[in-house]
C-alpha positions as CSV (number, residue, x, y, z in Angstrom):
1,M,3.0,23.6,-3.5
2,K,2.6,20.9,-0.9
3,A,-1.2,21.0,-1.1
4,F,-1.0,21.1,-4.9
5,K,1.0,17.9,-4.9
6,A,-1.3,16.2,-2.5
7,T,-4.2,16.8,-4.8
8,V,-2.4,15.5,-7.8
9,N,-1.6,12.3,-6.0
10,V,-5.2,11.7,-5.0
11,K,-6.5,12.4,-8.5
12,T,-3.9,10.4,-10.4
13,M,-4.2,7.3,-8.3
14,L,-7.8,7.1,-7.3
15,I,-10.1,8.1,-10.2
16,K,-12.2,5.1,-11.1
17,P,-15.4,4.3,-13.0
18,L,-18.7,5.5,-11.5
19,S,-20.9,3.0,-9.8
20,A,-24.1,1.8,-11.5
21,L,-26.3,3.8,-9.1
22,I,-24.5,7.1,-9.8
23,L,-24.4,6.2,-13.5
24,A,-28.2,5.6,-13.6
25,S,-28.8,8.9,-11.7
26,S,-26.7,10.9,-14.1
27,M,-28.5,9.4,-17.1
28,L,-31.9,10.2,-15.6
29,A,-30.7,13.8,-15.0
30,A,-29.6,14.0,-18.5
31,N,-33.0,12.9,-19.8
32,A,-34.7,15.5,-17.6
33,F,-32.7,18.3,-19.0
34,A,-32.2,17.1,-22.5
35,A,-33.3,20.3,-24.0
36,E,-30.6,22.2,-22.2
37,Q,-27.6,19.9,-22.3
38,P,-26.3,17.0,-24.4
39,L,-26.9,13.4,-23.3
40,D,-24.0,11.3,-22.1
41,R,-23.2,8.2,-24.2
42,I,-21.7,4.8,-23.7
43,A,-17.9,4.6,-24.4
44,A,-17.5,0.9,-23.7
45,I,-19.5,-2.1,-22.5
46,V,-17.6,-4.2,-19.9
47,D,-19.4,-7.4,-18.9
48,N,-22.5,-6.2,-17.0
49,D,-21.3,-2.6,-16.6
50,V,-20.6,0.3,-18.9
51,V,-17.9,3.1,-19.2
52,M,-19.5,6.4,-20.1
53,F,-18.0,8.8,-22.4
54,S,-18.0,11.4,-19.7
55,Q,-15.9,9.1,-17.5
56,Y,-13.4,8.6,-20.4
57,Q,-13.2,12.3,-21.1
58,S,-12.8,13.1,-17.4
59,R,-10.0,10.5,-16.9
60,L,-8.3,11.7,-20.1
61,K,-8.3,15.3,-18.9
62,E,-7.0,14.3,-15.5
63,V,-4.2,12.3,-17.1
64,Q,-3.3,15.2,-19.4
65,Q,-3.2,17.6,-16.5
66,T,-1.1,15.3,-14.4
67,I,1.4,14.8,-17.2
68,N,1.6,18.6,-17.7
69,K,2.3,19.1,-14.0
70,R,5.1,16.5,-14.2
71,G,6.9,18.8,-16.7
72,V,6.9,16.4,-19.7
73,D,5.2,16.8,-23.1
74,V,1.7,15.4,-23.4
75,P,1.4,12.8,-26.1
76,S,-1.4,13.2,-28.6
77,E,-4.9,12.2,-27.5
78,D,-4.8,9.2,-29.9
79,I,-1.8,7.8,-28.0
80,L,-3.4,8.3,-24.6
81,R,-6.8,7.0,-25.6
82,Q,-6.0,3.3,-25.5
83,Q,-4.1,3.6,-22.2
84,V,-6.9,5.5,-20.5
85,M,-9.6,3.2,-21.8
86,E,-7.7,0.1,-20.9
87,R,-7.3,1.4,-17.3
88,L,-11.0,2.1,-17.1
89,I,-11.9,-1.3,-18.5
90,I,-9.6,-3.2,-16.0
91,D,-11.0,-1.1,-13.1
92,A,-14.6,-1.8,-14.2
93,I,-13.9,-5.6,-14.2
94,Q,-12.4,-5.5,-10.8
95,L,-15.2,-3.4,-9.3
96,Q,-17.8,-5.8,-10.6
97,M,-15.8,-8.7,-9.0
98,A,-15.9,-6.8,-5.7
99,E,-19.7,-6.3,-6.0
100,R,-20.3,-10.0,-6.8
101,S,-18.1,-11.1,-3.9
102,G,-20.0,-8.8,-1.5
103,I,-16.9,-6.8,-0.7
104,R,-17.7,-3.5,1.1
105,I,-15.8,-0.5,2.4
106,S,-17.4,0.9,5.6
107,D,-17.7,4.6,6.2
108,E,-15.3,4.2,9.1
109,E,-12.6,2.6,6.9
110,L,-13.2,5.3,4.3
111,S,-12.8,8.1,6.8
112,E,-9.6,6.6,8.2
113,S,-8.1,6.4,4.7
114,M,-9.1,10.0,3.9
115,A,-7.4,11.1,7.2
116,T,-4.3,9.0,6.3
117,I,-3.9,10.6,2.9
118,A,-4.2,14.1,4.3
119,E,-1.7,13.3,7.1
120,R,0.7,11.7,4.7
121,N,0.8,15.0,2.7
122,G,1.1,17.2,5.8
123,L,-2.4,18.7,5.5
124,T,-5.2,19.2,7.9
125,Q,-8.6,18.0,6.8
126,R,-9.7,21.5,5.9
127,E,-6.5,22.1,3.9
128,F,-7.0,18.7,2.2
129,E,-10.5,19.7,1.1
130,Q,-9.3,23.1,-0.1
131,A,-6.5,21.4,-2.2
132,L,-9.1,19.1,-3.8
133,A,-11.4,22.0,-4.6
134,A,-8.6,24.0,-6.1
135,D,-8.0,21.1,-8.5
136,G,-11.7,20.7,-9.4
137,L,-12.5,17.7,-7.2
138,S,-15.2,17.7,-4.6
139,L,-14.8,15.9,-1.3
140,S,-17.6,13.4,-2.2
141,D,-15.9,12.7,-5.5
142,A,-12.6,12.0,-3.8
143,Q,-14.3,9.7,-1.3
144,E,-15.9,7.7,-4.1
145,Q,-12.5,7.4,-5.9
146,I,-10.8,6.3,-2.7
147,R,-13.6,3.8,-1.9
148,Q,-13.2,2.3,-5.4
149,E,-9.4,2.1,-5.1
150,M,-9.9,0.3,-1.8
151,L,-12.3,-2.1,-3.3
152,I,-9.9,-2.9,-6.1
153,S,-7.1,-3.4,-3.7
154,R,-9.2,-5.8,-1.6
155,V,-10.3,-7.8,-4.7
156,R,-6.6,-8.2,-5.6
157,Q,-5.8,-9.4,-2.0
158,Y,-8.5,-12.0,-2.2
159,R,-7.9,-13.2,-5.7
160,V,-4.1,-12.9,-5.9
161,A,-2.4,-12.5,-2.6
162,E,-4.2,-15.4,-0.9
163,R,-2.8,-17.8,-3.6
164,I,0.8,-16.9,-2.7
165,Q,2.6,-19.1,-0.2
166,V,6.1,-18.6,1.1
167,T,7.6,-21.3,3.3
168,D,10.1,-20.9,6.1
169,Q,12.6,-22.9,4.1
170,E,12.2,-20.5,1.1
171,V,13.0,-17.6,3.5
172,Q,16.1,-19.3,4.9
173,N,17.3,-20.4,1.5
174,F,16.9,-16.8,0.3
175,L,18.8,-15.4,3.3
176,A,21.6,-17.9,2.8
177,S,21.9,-17.1,-0.9
178,D,24.4,-14.6,-2.3
179,L,21.5,-12.7,-3.9
180,G,19.6,-12.6,-0.6
181,K,22.6,-11.2,1.3
182,M,23.2,-8.6,-1.3
183,Q,19.7,-7.5,-2.0
184,L,18.6,-7.0,1.7
185,A,21.2,-4.3,1.9
186,E,19.5,-1.8,-0.4
187,E,16.2,-0.9,-2.0
188,Y,15.5,1.0,-5.2
189,E,13.1,3.5,-6.5
190,L,12.2,2.4,-10.1
191,A,10.2,3.3,-13.2
192,N,9.4,0.8,-16.0
193,I,8.4,0.5,-19.6
194,L,6.6,-2.7,-20.5
195,I,6.0,-3.8,-24.1
196,P,3.6,-6.8,-23.8
197,V,4.3,-10.1,-25.6
198,P,1.3,-12.5,-25.5
199,D,1.9,-16.1,-24.5
200,G,2.6,-18.1,-27.6
201,A,3.2,-14.9,-29.6
202,S,3.7,-15.4,-33.3
203,S,6.9,-14.3,-35.0
204,E,5.0,-11.3,-36.4
205,E,3.8,-10.2,-32.9
206,L,7.3,-10.7,-31.4
207,G,8.8,-8.7,-34.3
208,Q,6.4,-5.8,-33.8
209,A,7.2,-5.8,-30.0
210,E,10.9,-5.8,-30.7
211,K,10.5,-3.0,-33.3
212,T,8.7,-0.9,-30.6
213,V,11.4,-1.5,-28.1
214,A,14.1,-0.5,-30.7
215,T,12.2,2.8,-31.2
216,I,12.1,3.4,-27.5
217,V,15.9,2.7,-27.1
218,E,16.7,5.0,-30.0
219,Q,14.7,7.8,-28.5
220,L,16.3,7.3,-25.1
221,E,19.8,7.4,-26.6
222,K,18.9,10.7,-28.2
223,G,17.9,12.1,-24.8
224,G,14.2,11.2,-24.8
225,D,12.4,11.4,-21.4
226,F,11.8,8.0,-19.9
227,A,8.5,9.1,-18.2
228,Q,7.1,10.4,-21.4
229,L,8.0,7.3,-23.3
230,A,6.4,5.2,-20.6
231,I,3.2,7.1,-21.0
232,R,3.3,6.8,-24.7
233,Y,4.3,3.1,-25.2
234,S,4.1,1.1,-21.9
235,A,1.4,-1.4,-21.2
236,S,2.1,-1.5,-17.5
237,E,-0.6,-0.5,-15.1
238,N,1.5,2.4,-13.9
239,A,2.2,3.8,-17.4
240,L,0.1,6.9,-16.9
241,E,2.3,7.8,-13.9
242,G,5.4,7.8,-16.1
243,G,6.0,4.1,-15.3
244,E,6.9,4.9,-11.6
245,M,6.8,1.7,-9.5
246,G,7.8,3.1,-6.1
247,W,10.5,1.5,-4.0
248,R,11.4,-2.2,-4.6
249,K,14.0,-4.6,-3.4
250,A,15.9,-6.2,-6.3
251,A,14.7,-9.6,-5.1
252,Q,11.1,-8.5,-5.9
253,L,12.0,-8.3,-9.6
254,P,12.2,-11.1,-12.1
255,P,15.7,-12.1,-13.5
256,P,17.9,-10.6,-14.8
257,F,16.9,-7.3,-13.1
258,D,17.5,-8.7,-9.6
259,R,21.2,-8.7,-10.3
260,M,21.5,-5.7,-12.6
261,L,20.5,-3.1,-10.1
262,A,23.4,-3.7,-7.6
263,T,25.9,-2.3,-10.1
264,M,23.8,0.5,-11.6
265,A,24.0,4.2,-10.8
266,V,21.0,6.4,-10.1
267,G,19.6,7.5,-13.5
268,Q,20.8,4.5,-15.5
269,I,18.4,2.4,-17.5
270,T,18.6,-1.4,-17.9
271,P,18.8,-3.0,-21.4
272,P,15.5,-4.4,-22.6
273,S,14.9,-7.9,-21.2
274,R,12.3,-10.5,-21.9
275,T,10.2,-11.6,-18.9
276,A,6.9,-13.4,-18.4
277,G,5.0,-10.2,-18.9
278,G,6.8,-9.1,-22.1
279,I,9.9,-6.9,-22.8
280,I,10.7,-4.7,-19.9
281,M,13.1,-1.8,-19.2
282,L,13.8,-0.3,-15.8
283,K,15.1,3.1,-14.8
284,L,16.8,3.5,-11.4
285,L,15.5,6.7,-9.9
286,D,17.0,6.4,-6.4
287,K,18.4,3.9,-3.9
288,R,18.5,3.7,-0.1
289,G,18.9,1.3,2.9
290,G,21.6,-1.0,4.3
291,D,21.6,0.2,7.9
292,V,21.8,-2.1,11.0
293,V,18.5,-2.0,12.9
294,Y,18.4,-1.7,16.7
295,R,15.4,-2.1,18.9
296,D,14.9,-0.8,22.4
297,E,13.5,-3.4,24.8
298,T,12.4,-3.3,28.5
299,H,12.3,-6.2,31.0
300,V,9.2,-5.4,33.0
301,R,6.7,-7.2,35.3
302,H,3.3,-6.0,36.4
303,I,0.2,-6.8,38.5
304,L,-3.1,-6.3,36.7
305,L,-6.5,-5.8,38.5
306,K,-9.7,-5.7,36.5
307,P,-13.0,-4.2,37.6
308,S,-15.9,-6.7,37.6
309,E,-19.5,-7.1,38.7
310,I,-18.3,-7.9,42.2
311,R,-15.6,-5.2,42.4
312,S,-16.2,-1.7,41.2
313,A,-13.7,0.5,39.4
314,E,-13.1,2.5,42.6
315,A,-12.6,-0.7,44.7
316,T,-10.1,-1.9,42.1
317,R,-8.1,1.3,42.3
318,T,-8.1,1.0,46.1
319,L,-6.8,-2.5,45.9
320,A,-4.1,-1.5,43.4
321,T,-3.0,1.2,45.9
322,R,-2.8,-1.2,48.8
323,L,-0.7,-3.6,46.8
324,Y,1.6,-0.8,45.8
325,E,2.1,0.1,49.4
326,R,2.8,-3.6,50.3
327,L,5.4,-3.7,47.5
328,R,7.1,-0.5,48.8
329,S,7.2,-2.1,52.2
330,G,9.3,-4.9,50.8
331,E,6.9,-7.7,50.0
332,D,7.8,-10.0,47.1
333,F,6.5,-8.8,43.8
334,A,6.3,-12.3,42.2
335,Q,4.3,-13.7,45.1
336,L,1.8,-10.8,45.1
337,A,1.5,-11.1,41.3
338,K,0.8,-14.8,41.5
339,Q,-1.8,-14.2,44.2
340,F,-3.6,-11.1,42.8
341,S,-2.8,-10.4,39.2
342,E,-5.6,-11.1,36.7
343,D,-3.3,-11.1,33.6
344,P,-3.5,-14.8,32.6
345,G,-0.4,-14.5,30.4
346,S,2.0,-13.4,33.2
347,A,0.4,-14.1,36.6
348,L,1.9,-17.6,36.9
349,N,5.3,-16.2,36.0
350,G,5.2,-13.6,38.9
351,G,3.9,-10.9,36.5
352,D,7.0,-11.1,34.4
353,L,6.4,-10.0,30.8
354,N,10.1,-10.7,29.9
355,W,11.9,-8.5,27.4
356,I,9.3,-6.6,25.4
357,D,9.2,-3.9,22.7
358,P,7.6,-0.8,24.1
359,N,5.9,-0.2,20.8
360,S,3.9,-3.4,21.2
361,L,2.2,-2.1,24.4
362,V,-0.9,0.1,24.8
363,P,0.0,3.8,25.2
364,A,-0.9,4.1,29.0
365,F,1.4,1.2,29.9
366,R,4.1,2.3,27.5
367,E,4.2,5.8,28.8
368,E,4.2,4.8,32.5
369,M,6.9,2.3,31.8
370,A,9.0,5.0,30.1
371,R,8.7,7.2,33.2
372,T,9.8,4.5,35.6
373,A,13.5,4.1,36.4
374,I,15.2,0.7,36.4
375,G,14.5,-1.2,39.7
376,E,11.6,1.2,40.6
377,L,7.9,0.7,41.0
378,S,5.3,2.8,39.2
379,Q,2.4,4.4,40.9
380,P,-0.9,2.6,40.3
381,F,-2.2,3.6,36.9
382,E,-5.2,2.7,34.7
383,S,-5.2,1.4,31.1
384,Q,-8.0,0.0,28.9
385,F,-7.4,-3.4,30.6
386,G,-7.7,-2.2,34.3
387,W,-5.4,-1.0,37.0
388,H,-1.7,-1.8,37.0
389,V,1.4,-1.6,39.1
390,L,4.6,-2.3,37.2
391,Q,8.3,-2.6,38.0
392,V,11.1,-2.0,35.4
393,L,13.8,-4.6,35.8
394,D,16.2,-3.6,33.0
395,R,16.5,-2.0,29.6
396,R,18.6,-2.8,26.6
397,S,19.1,-2.0,22.9
398,T,19.4,-5.1,20.8
399,D,20.4,-5.7,17.2
400,S,17.2,-6.9,15.6
401,S,18.7,-7.1,12.2
402,V,18.2,-10.9,12.0
403,Q,14.5,-10.7,12.7
404,M,14.1,-7.7,10.4
405,R,15.9,-9.5,7.6
406,E,13.7,-12.5,8.0
407,Q,10.6,-10.4,7.8
408,Q,12.1,-8.4,4.8
409,A,12.9,-11.7,3.1
410,L,9.4,-12.9,3.6
411,N,7.9,-9.7,2.3
412,L,10.3,-9.6,-0.7
413,L,9.5,-13.2,-1.8
414,R,5.7,-12.6,-1.4
415,N,5.9,-9.3,-3.3
416,R,7.9,-10.9,-6.1
417,K,5.4,-13.7,-6.4
418,Y,2.5,-11.2,-6.1
419,D,3.8,-8.8,-8.8
420,E,4.2,-11.7,-11.3
421,E,0.9,-13.3,-10.4
422,L,-0.9,-9.9,-10.5
423,Q,0.1,-9.2,-14.1
424,T,-0.9,-12.7,-15.2
425,W,-4.2,-12.3,-13.4
426,L,-5.0,-8.9,-14.9
427,R,-4.4,-10.3,-18.4
428,Q,-6.6,-13.2,-17.6
429,I,-9.6,-11.3,-16.4
430,R,-9.2,-8.8,-19.3
431,D,-9.2,-11.7,-21.8
432,E,-12.2,-13.4,-20.1
433,A,-14.3,-10.3,-20.0
434,Y,-16.8,-9.2,-22.6
435,V,-15.6,-5.8,-23.8
436,E,-17.1,-3.7,-26.6
437,I,-15.4,-0.3,-27.2
438,K,-17.6,2.2,-29.0
439,N,-16.3,5.0,-31.2
440,L,-14.6,7.6,-29.1
């Protein structure tokens, strides 16, 4: 079951339009074998690119399979058609923006992402490929999907995230606020249903949106499935995933949801509320958090010796050994560090690195430091920087909740601004693009 779930996650999240090169190749192949198989056709024109009917059919099939595996009823193809096509159109626009901006994903980055996905799902690379094959997806197809997802993410970072600024004062104001104190205690797993209301909507458009919301509320009150209703009605970009948004802090959400969630029980649904994006409902799937965070720190000092053109690696090791013996004989660590250490950041301080988080250090240094008792010297050892001798002066466990809360507040404020700006930006690029949808 684990491998099956991993495949579903990859296919649900990462299926994107084909590149122009692959598209052209497929069309040439179709022409060559026209007598044996039907030609593909254009489903939509999106600026300088096209969405092929085969892409649309493939995505529709994937969505239907995923919904089935989620255990909810599959809406009719007519209902899914607009959702699927809109996702393909938005993806095509963003991929073209990536191409125009010269954004590239290297083979090394792609390989690292593939390995991360496999590891996150508890699979070896071979098991991951087998899971993909069992669900009808080749490794090359999965790589292309992941590459396109990474391109879209990078476009969003460049076009949306870089516009967002959060000042230190905003962070401190948030931490001092009642809302900040409350919301940093917990985070929530959410799903949403968004019924869009255009800027400057007419009374007729607003009335139609409210009618749709009333229909959804009525079905929910009768026991309707939230995920199925999200797939059927929601205009959010996560609609095809049943509206699932993942984990959020309440402060990441627009009012009034930021205050509602603190008093809600898991499984409850918020009343419909008007926001900048339209009329939104949230379902609370789960909640977690609120623990005090402690961090282990070590007070350590070291002497670093680097091989060079005038001192070989072996001569450097020999010098490190001699200094170790001198330290064992009682010579002053600080004085030898000032005289010999080639770490510019600590030599003048007698090699003192002060209190440091072990996780911030390279593995060789971290592991040797962990093996060394308080007040003791380490044997000379080598890291990627050269040869070291270190001394552990003390260890402590500190409450790092203040620093953690400041970082959390920064992330929350950025994410809240990002989510709002992203929806506005997606509507903008969709409105500005030339789109012509053919008969499906």
